[in-house]
C-alpha positions in Angstrom: 4.7 -14.5 -18.2 5.7 -17.9 -19.7 2.7 -19.5 -17.9 0.4 -16.8 -19.4 1.8 -17.4 -22.9 1.2 -21.1 -22.5 -2.3 -20.5 -21.4 -3.0 -18.2 -24.3 -1.5 -20.7 -26.7 -3.7 -23.4 -25.3 -6.8 -21.2 -25.6 -5.9 -20.4 -29.2 -5.6 -24.1 -30.0 -9.0 -24.8 -28.4 -10.6 -22.0 -30.3 -9.1 -23.2 -33.5 -10.3 -26.8 -32.8 -13.8 -25.6 -32.2 -13.8 -23.5 -35.3 -12.6 -26.4 -37.4 -15.3 -28.7 -36.0 -17.9 -26.1 -36.8 -16.5 -25.8 -40.3 -16.6 -29.5 -40.8 -20.2 -29.6 -39.7 -21.1 -26.7 -41.9 -19.5 -28.4 -44.9 -21.4 -31.5 -44.1 -24.8 -29.8 -43.7 -24.4 -27.0 -46.3 -22.3 -28.4 -49.1 -23.5 -32.0 -49.2 -26.0 -32.5 -51.9 -29.4 -33.0 -50.4 -31.4 -35.9 -51.6 -34.5 -35.1 -53.6 -36.3 -38.0 -52.1 -39.3 -37.0 -50.1 -42.3 -38.8 -48.6 -45.6 -38.5 -50.4 -47.8 -36.0 -48.6 -50.7 -37.5 -46.9 -49.1 -41.0 -46.9 -49.2 -43.2 -43.8 -46.8 -46.1 -43.3 -48.0 -47.1 -39.8 -50.5 -49.7 -41.2 -50.7 -50.6 -44.9 -54.3 -50.5 -46.4 -55.6 -53.8 -47.8 -53.8 -54.7 -51.1 -50.9 -52.3 -50.4 -47.4 -53.6 -49.8 -46.2 -53.3 -46.2 -42.7 -52.6 -47.5 -42.9 -50.2 -50.5 -40.5 -50.1 -53.4 -38.7 -47.0 -54.6 -37.7 -45.8 -58.1 -34.8 -43.4 -58.4 -31.2 -42.7 -59.7 -27.8 -43.0 -58.0 -29.4 -44.6 -54.9 -31.8 -41.7 -54.4 -35.4 -42.7 -53.7 -37.6 -40.5 -56.0 -40.9 -42.4 -56.3 -42.5 -44.5 -53.7 -44.5 -47.5 -55.1 -46.9 -49.4 -52.8 -48.9 -51.2 -55.4 -48.1 -52.3 -59.0 -50.8 -51.6 -61.6 -52.8 -54.7 -62.7 -51.5 -58.1 -61.7 -47.8 -57.2 -61.9 -45.4 -58.0 -59.0 -44.2 -55.0 -57.1 -40.5 -56.0 -57.2 -40.4 -56.7 -61.0 -42.3 -53.5 -61.7 -39.9 -51.4 -59.6 -36.8 -53.1 -61.2 -38.0 -52.4 -64.8 -38.9 -48.8 -63.9 -35.4 -48.1 -62.5 -33.8 -49.4 -65.6 -36.0 -47.4 -67.9 -35.5 -44.2 -65.8 -31.7 -44.5 -66.1 -32.0 -45.0 -69.8 -34.1 -41.8 -70.1 -31.7 -39.8 -67.8 -28.6 -40.8 -69.9 -30.3 -40.0 -73.2 -29.4 -36.3 -73.7 -31.8 -36.0 -76.6 -34.7 -36.6 -74.2 -36.1 -33.6 -72.3 -37.8 -34.0 -68.8 -40.7 -31.8 -70.0 -41.7 -34.6 -72.4 -43.0 -36.5 -69.4 -46.7 -35.9 -69.2 -49.9 -37.5 -67.8 -52.8 -38.8 -69.9 -56.1 -40.1 -68.7 -57.1 -43.5 -70.0 -59.7 -44.7 -67.4 -59.4 -46.7 -65.3 -55.7 -45.6 -65.4 -53.8 -42.3 -65.3 -50.7 -42.9 -67.4 -47.4 -41.2 -66.9 -45.4 -41.4 -70.1 -43.4 -39.6 -72.9 -44.9 -37.3 -75.4 -43.0 -37.6 -78.6 -42.5 -34.7 -81.0 -44.8 -36.2 -83.6 -47.6 -36.5 -81.0 -47.2 -40.1 -80.1 -47.5 -41.0 -76.4 -45.5 -43.8 -74.8 -46.8 -44.9 -71.4 -44.2 -45.7 -68.7 -46.1 -45.8 -65.4 -49.7 -46.6 -64.8 -51.7 -45.4 -61.7 -55.1 -46.8 -60.9 -57.5 -46.1 -58.0 -56.3 -48.9 -55.7 -52.7 -47.7 -56.0 -53.7 -44.1 -55.3 -55.8 -45.3 -52.3 -52.6 -46.6 -50.7 -51.5 -42.9 -50.3 -54.9 -41.5 -49.6 -54.9 -39.6 -52.9 -56.9 -39.6 -56.1 -55.6 -41.3 -59.2 -54.9 -38.0 -60.9 -53.1 -36.4 -57.9 -50.7 -39.4 -57.6 -50.0 -39.4 -61.3 -49.1 -35.7 -61.3 -46.9 -36.2 -58.3 -45.1 -39.1 -60.1 -44.6 -36.9 -63.2 -43.0 -34.1 -61.2 -40.8 -36.5 -59.3 -39.6 -38.1 -62.5 -38.8 -34.7 -64.1 -36.9 -33.7 -61.0 -34.9 -36.9 -60.7 -33.8 -36.7 -64.4 -32.8 -33.0 -64.0 -30.9 -33.7 -60.8 -29.1 -36.7 -62.3 -27.9 -34.8 -65.4 -26.8 -31.7 -63.4 -24.8 -34.0 -61.1 -23.1 -36.0 -64.0 -21.3 -33.1 -65.6 -17.5 -32.2 -65.6 -18.2 -29.1 -63.6 -20.0 -31.1 -60.9 -17.1 -33.5 -60.7 -14.7 -30.7 -60.4 -16.7 -29.0 -57.7 -17.1 -32.3 -55.8 -13.3 -32.9 -56.0 -12.6 -29.3 -54.8 -15.0 -29.6 -51.9 -13.6 -33.0 -51.0 -10.1 -31.7 -51.0 -11.1 -28.8 -48.8 -12.8 -31.1 -46.4 -9.8 -33.4 -46.2 -7.5 -30.4 -45.7 -9.7 -29.2 -42.8 -9.9 -32.7 -41.4 -6.1 -33.1 -41.4 -5.6 -29.7 -39.8 -8.1 -30.6 -37.2 -6.3 -33.9 -36.5 -3.1 -32.0 -36.0 -4.7 -29.6 -33.6 -6.5 -32.4 -31.8 -3.3 -34.4 -31.4 -1.4 -31.3 -30.1 -4.1 -30.6 -27.5 -4.1 -34.2 -26.5 -0.4 -34.3 -26.0 -0.5 -31.1 -23.9 -3.2 -32.5 -21.7 -1.2 -35.7 -21.2 1.8 -33.6 -20.0 -0.4 -31.4 -17.9 -2.0 -34.4 -16.1 1.4 -36.0 -15.6 3.0 -32.9 -14.2 0.2 -31.4 -12.2 -2.1 -33.9 -10.7 -2.7 -31.9 -7.5 -5.1 -29.4 -9.1 -7.8 -32.1 -9.3 -7.0 -33.1 -5.7 -7.6 -29.5 -4.6 -11.0 -29.5 -6.2 -11.8 -32.8 -4.6 -10.7 -31.5 -1.3 -13.1 -28.6 -1.6 -16.1 -31.0 -1.8 -14.7 -33.3 0.9 -13.6 -36.2 -1.3 -9.8 -35.6 -1.1 -9.3 -38.3 1.6 -10.9 -41.0 -0.5 -8.4 -41.0 -3.4 -4.7 -40.6 -3.9 -2.8 -38.4 -6.4 -1.7 -41.4 -8.5 -5.2 -42.7 -8.8 -6.4 -39.3 -9.9 -3.6 -39.1 -12.5 -4.4 -42.5 -13.9 -8.1 -41.7 -14.1 -7.6 -38.4 -15.8 -5.2 -40.0 -18.3 -7.7 -42.7 -19.1 -10.5 -40.2 -19.5 -8.3 -38.1 -21.8 -7.6 -41.1 -24.1 -11.3 -42.1 -24.1 -12.4 -38.5 -25.1 -9.6 -38.1 -27.6 -10.3 -41.4 -29.5 -14.0 -41.1 -29.2 -13.9 -37.6 -30.8 -11.6 -38.9 -33.6 -13.8 -41.9 -34.4 -17.0 -39.8 -34.4 -15.6 -37.1 -36.7 -14.0 -39.6 -39.0 -17.3 -41.5 -39.3 -19.2 -38.2 -40.1 -16.5 -37.4 -42.7 -17.4 -40.6 -44.7 -20.9 -39.6 -45.9 -19.7 -36.0 -46.3 -17.0 -37.0 -48.8 -19.2 -39.6 -50.6 -21.9 -37.0 -51.0 -19.7 -34.8 -53.3 -19.6 -37.4 -56.1 -22.7 -38.6 -58.1 -22.1 -42.4 -58.0 -21.8 -42.5 -54.2 -24.3 -39.8 -53.4 -27.0 -42.4 -52.6 -24.6 -44.2 -50.2 -23.9 -40.9 -48.5 -27.6 -40.2 -48.2 -28.1 -43.6 -46.6 -25.3 -43.1 -44.1 -26.6 -39.6 -43.3 -30.1 -41.1 -42.8 -28.6 -43.8 -40.5 -26.8 -41.1 -38.5 -30.0 -39.0 -38.2 -32.0 -42.0 -37.2 -29.5 -43.0 -34.6 -29.3 -39.5 -33.1 -33.0 -39.0 -33.1 -33.4 -42.4 -31.5 -31.0 -41.5 -28.8 -32.6 -38.1 -28.2 -36.0 -39.7 -28.1 -34.8 -42.3 -25.7 -33.3 -39.6 -23.5 -36.4 -37.5 -23.5 -38.6 -40.6 -22.7 -36.2 -41.6 -19.9 -36.2 -38.2 -18.2 -39.3 -38.9 -16.0 -37.8 -42.3 -15.0 -34.4 -40.7 -14.3 -36.2 -38.0 -12.1 -37.9 -40.9 -10.2 -34.6 -42.7 -9.8 -32.9 -39.5 -8.4 -35.8 -38.9 -6.0 -35.6 -42.5 -4.7 -31.9 -42.2 -4.3 -32.1 -38.9 -2.5 -34.8 -40.1 -0.1 -32.7 -43.3 0.5 -29.5 -41.3 1.2 -31.4 -38.9 3.6 -33.0 -41.8 5.5 -29.6 -43.6 5.8 -27.9 -40.5 7.1 -30.7 -39.9 9.6 -30.5 -43.5 10.8 -26.7 -43.3 11.1 -26.9 -40.1 13.1 -29.5 -41.7 15.4 -27.3 -44.8 16.0 -24.2 -42.7 16.5 -26.0 -40.8 19.2 -26.8 -44.1 20.9 -23.2 -45.2 20.5 -21.9 -42.1 22.2 -24.5 -42.3 25.0 -26.5 -39.2 24.0 -29.6 -41.3 23.4 -30.5 -44.3 25.5 -33.0 -47.0 24.7 -34.1 -49.5 27.4 -32.7 -52.9 26.6 -30.6 -51.7 23.8 -26.8 -51.7 24.5 -24.4 -49.1 23.2 -22.2 -51.7 21.6 -25.1 -52.7 19.4 -25.4 -49.3 17.9 -22.8 -49.4 15.1 -23.5 -53.0 14.0 -27.2 -52.3 13.9 -26.5 -49.1 11.9 -24.6 -51.1 9.3 -27.5 -53.6 9.0 -30.0 -50.8 8.7 -27.9 -49.1 6.1 -27.8 -52.3 4.1 -31.6 -52.8 4.4 -32.4 -49.3 3.3 -29.9 -49.5 0.4 -31.6 -52.8 -0.8 -35.0 -51.2 -0.4 -33.9 -48.1 -2.4 -32.4 -50.3 -5.1 -35.6 -52.4 -5.4 -37.7 -49.2 -5.5 -35.5 -47.6 -8.2 -35.0 -50.7 -10.3 -38.3 -50.6 -12.3 -37.4 -47.0 -13.4 -34.0 -48.0 -14.9 -34.2 -47.8 -18.7 -34.2 -51.4 -20.1 -34.9 -53.0 -16.7 -37.4 -55.3 -18.3 -35.1 -56.4 -21.2 -33.6 -59.8 -21.6 -30.1 -58.4 -20.7 -31.3 -57.4 -17.2 -33.2 -60.7 -16.8 -30.1 -62.7 -17.8 -27.9 -60.7 -15.4 -30.4 -61.3 -12.6 -30.4 -65.0 -13.3 -26.6 -65.1 -13.3 -26.4 -63.2 -10.0 -29.1 -65.4 -8.5 -27.1 -68.5 -9.5 -23.9 -67.1 -7.9 -25.8 -66.3 -4.7 -27.3 -69.8 -4.6 -23.9 -71.4 -5.1 -22.1 -69.4 -2.4 -24.9 -68.5 -0.1 -24.6 -71.5 2.2 -21.3 -70.8 3.8 -21.7 -67.0 3.6 -25.2 -67.1 5.1 -23.9 -69.3 8.0 -21.1 -66.9 8.8 -23.4 -63.8 8.5 -26.0 -65.3 10.9 -23.2 -66.4 13.3 -21.8 -62.9 13.2 -25.2 -61.4 14.0 -25.6 -63.9 16.9 -22.2 -62.9 18.3 -23.0 -59.2 18.1 -26.4 -59.5 19.8 -25.4 -62.1 22.4 -22.6 -59.7 23.5 -20.0 -62.4 23.7 -17.3 -59.9 23.1 -16.7 -56.6 21.4 -13.8 -54.8 19.8 -10.9 -54.2 22.2 -11.7 -57.2 24.5 -9.1 -59.7 25.4 -10.5 -63.2 24.5 -9.6 -66.8 23.9 -11.2 -68.5 21.0 -10.3 -72.0 19.9 -7.1 -71.8 21.8 -6.1 -68.4 20.3 -5.6 -65.7 22.8 -5.7 -62.1 21.6 -7.4 -58.7 21.5 -10.5 -58.4 19.2 -9.5 -56.1 16.4 -12.5 -56.4 14.1 -15.9 -58.0 14.6 -17.3 -58.3 11.0 -20.3 -60.2 9.7 -18.2 -63.0 8.2 -15.0 -63.2 10.4 -13.6 -62.2 13.7 -10.0 -60.9 13.8 -7.8 -61.3 16.8 -4.4 -59.7 17.4 -2.2 -62.1 19.4 0.5 -61.0 21.9 3.0 -61.7 19.1 1.2 -59.1 16.9 -0.2 -61.9 14.7 -3.6 -61.2 13.1 -5.8 -64.3 13.2 -9.0 -64.4 11.2 -11.6 -66.9 12.6 -14.9 -67.6 10.6 -17.9 -66.6 12.7 -19.4 -70.1 12.1 -16.3 -71.5 14.0 -16.6 -68.9 16.7 -20.2 -69.6 17.4 -19.5 -73.3 17.8 -16.6 -72.8 20.2 -16.3 -71.7 23.8 -15.2 -68.1 24.1 -13.3 -66.9 27.2 -13.6 -63.1 27.6 -11.1 -61.6 30.0 -12.4 -58.1 29.7 -16.1 -58.7 30.4 -16.0 -58.7 34.2 -14.1 -55.4 34.5 -16.3 -53.7 31.9 -19.8 -55.1 32.9 -19.7 -55.8 36.6 -16.7 -53.6 37.6 -14.8 -56.6 39.1 -11.3 -57.6 38.2 -10.6 -60.9 36.4 -8.6 -63.5 38.3 -5.6 -65.6 37.3 -5.0 -69.0 38.9 -1.8 -71.1 39.0 -1.1 -74.4 40.8 2.2 -75.6 42.3 2.9 -78.8 44.3 4.8 -78.9 47.6 5.9 -81.9 49.6 4.2 -83.1 52.7 7.2 -82.1 54.8 6.4 -78.3 54.4 3.6 -77.0 56.6 0.6 -75.9 54.6 0.3 -72.6 56.5 3.9 -71.7 55.4 3.1 -72.5 51.8 0.0 -70.3 52.0 2.0 -67.4 53.4 4.7 -67.8 50.8 2.2 -67.8 47.9 0.3 -64.8 49.2 3.5 -62.9 49.7 4.4 -63.7 46.1 1.1 -62.4 44.8 1.4 -59.2 46.9 4.8 -58.4 45.4 3.5 -58.2 41.8 2.5 -54.7 40.7 -0.1 -56.1 38.3 -2.2 -57.7 41.1 -4.9 -55.5 42.4 -5.8 -55.1 46.1 -9.5 -54.7 45.3 -10.1 -58.3 46.1 -7.6 -60.2 48.3 -5.8 -63.1 46.8 -6.3 -66.6 48.3 -4.8 -70.0 48.2 -6.7 -73.4 48.0 -5.4 -76.9 48.5 -6.9 -78.8 45.6 -5.4 -82.3 46.0 -3.5 -84.6 48.3 -1.4 -86.5 45.9 0.9 -89.5 46.4 4.1 -87.5 46.8 3.0 -83.8 47.2 0.1 -81.5 47.9 -1.4 -79.2 45.1 -1.8 -75.6 46.1 -3.8 -73.2 43.8 -3.1 -69.4 44.0 -5.9 -67.1 42.8 -5.1 -63.4 42.4 -6.9 -60.6 40.6 -5.4 -58.6 37.8 -5.6 -54.8 37.7 -6.1 -54.6 33.9 -7.1 -57.5 31.6 -4.7 -56.2 28.9 -1.8 -57.2 31.2 -3.1 -60.7 32.0 -0.3 -62.5 30.2 2.5 -60.4 31.7 1.0 -60.4 35.2 0.8 -64.2 35.1 4.4 -64.4 34.2 5.4 -62.1 37.0 3.4 -64.1 39.5 5.1 -67.3 38.5 8.5 -65.6 38.8 7.6 -64.3 42.3 6.6 -67.7 43.4 9.9 -69.1 42.4 11.7 -66.3 44.2 9.7 -66.6 47.4 10.1 -70.4 47.7 13.8 -70.3 46.8 14.4 -67.7 49.5 12.6 -69.8 52.0 14.5 -72.9 50.9 11.3 -74.8 50.0 11.4 -77.2 47.2 8.7 -76.9 44.5 7.7 -80.3 43.3 6.2 -79.0 40.0 6.3 -81.1 37.9 6.2 -84.0 40.3 9.1 -86.3 40.6 9.8 -89.7 42.3 12.2 -89.9 45.3 13.6 -93.0 46.9 13.9 -92.6 50.7 15.8 -94.8 53.1 13.4 -94.5 55.9 15.5 -92.3 58.1 13.3 -89.2 57.4 9.5 -89.0 57.7 7.4 -86.8 55.5 5.2 -85.8 58.4 5.8 -82.2 59.5 7.3 -81.5 62.9 5.0 -80.5 65.7 5.3 -77.1 67.3 5.4 -73.8 65.6 3.5 -74.1 62.3 5.6 -71.4 60.8 8.9 -73.3 61.4 
C-alpha cells in the first residue's frame, strides 16, 4: 500500500510538473505582446537590387521594427535618415495632442510624401518615397507610401496603448503570475529530482534487469549503472532548469513597454535557433539513414566473418593450408579491417565532416599516429609474424629470452608468459621475433612425439661405463613423469681430464610437467648412484693421488 501511495504521489508530481511547463509556455506564447513588425509583402532580401542597401534600416518604437527602409530618398545617407526618422516618430508618439489619423499620403511627383495633415489644412512631410526606393521592394511608389502610412499609424497606436498605467499594471500582474508559476515549478522539479536521486541510490538493480533482458547485463556492474544514472539525472535536471530560465527572460521582459523590444529580439533569437536546429536535423536525416545502413551492413558482415572463423577454429570447416590456430587472430584482423572500412564509408555522411573542426581533429590524430607509429607498427608486424609462423600458441610451454613459462596471451603488441612462480611476464613482440623461441609443447601437439629432457653428470674413470649407463637408465625408469613411448638412452659426450661426461636423454609424458620431471630425474640419479656407492664428480674436483691406486677399471665382469 505504501509503495502504491508513493507511486501515486510521484505521478501527481510529474503531472503537476508537466502542467506547469505547459502553463509557462502558454503564458509565453499567449500573453507576451506580439511585435507589430512584419516584413514587407513582396520583398526579397536574398539579393539587393542595384542602389538598394544590402542591410536595411528600420524605423520603430521600443525596439520594435515597424518600417523597413532600403533606400533613402534623394542623396541622403540611409543611417542618418533612419536615425532622424526614429527621433521624429518618438516625438509624435509622445505628443498626446497628435492623432495617428493625421498621417496621410500626398502625391508630389516624383515623390509620394508621407506626412502630417494639420487642422488648418497645412501638410508637413515626414517621409519621402520615390520610384527607386519602391523598386527595392518590388512595389509601386504609391503602394509603398500607403504601407508606410499604415505602419506609422499602427506603431504610434501600439506605443500609446502600451505606455498607460493599466498596461503597466497588467504587465506587473502577469509577471508576478509567471514568477509564481516558475517558483512553484522549481519546487516540484527539485522534489522530483531528489526522489529520483534516492531511487537510483536505493534501487540500481531495476536497470540491471532491463539490461539483462537485452543481453547487456554482463558488460556493466551495478555501481557503474548507478553512477551513470545519477549523472544523467543531474544533466537532465540542470539542462531543464537552464532552458526554462532562459525562456522566462523574454517572457518577463515582454510584459513591460521599455523592454518589449529586447524581449522580441530574444524570442526571435530563440525561434531562429530552434528553426535552425530543426532544419539541420531534417537535412541530416538522409545522411543519418545512410550512416545507419552502413553501420548495419558492417555489423552484419563482421558477425558473418566471426561465425565463419569460429567454425574454422572449432574444426567444423576446414581450409587447405589454413591452420585452426590462425582462425581467431585472423578473425580479429578481419574485424578491424571491416570496422575501418565501415568508418571510412560512413564518415562523409557525418554532419560537419567537411568542417575545419573535423579537419583539425584528423591532423591531430595523424600527428599522434606519426609520432607513435614506429614502435607500435614494429610490434604489430612482429605479432602477425609470430601468429602466422606458428612459433607458439596460447597454452604452450615456451622459453623466450631466458624466460620459461606458459603462453597466456598472444596479442598484437606483446606476448604474455606465466612463469612456474605464477609471475606474468610481458615481452614486446619485436623482442620475441628477434630472439630464439624454444617451444616445449610443439612436438607433442604437431608430430605426436614426446619432448625430451637431457642432463649430464660426470663419473670417474674407475667406474665402468656400462655400470654408469645402467644406473642412469634405472634412474630414468623410476620417474613417473618419464614416458615409455620412446626408450631413454645414455651418451658419453666427453673424456675429460679427471672424469667422463655421461648425458641422459629421457622423454616427458606431458610438457606441462617438464620442470618437475627434470627435478625428479636429478633426484633419482642421486639416489641410484648413492645406493651403488658410486661417486658423482659433478661439478668436477681435483684429487691428489699417491700412485697406489690406478684409475683404470679392473678387468673381468663389467658390472662389478
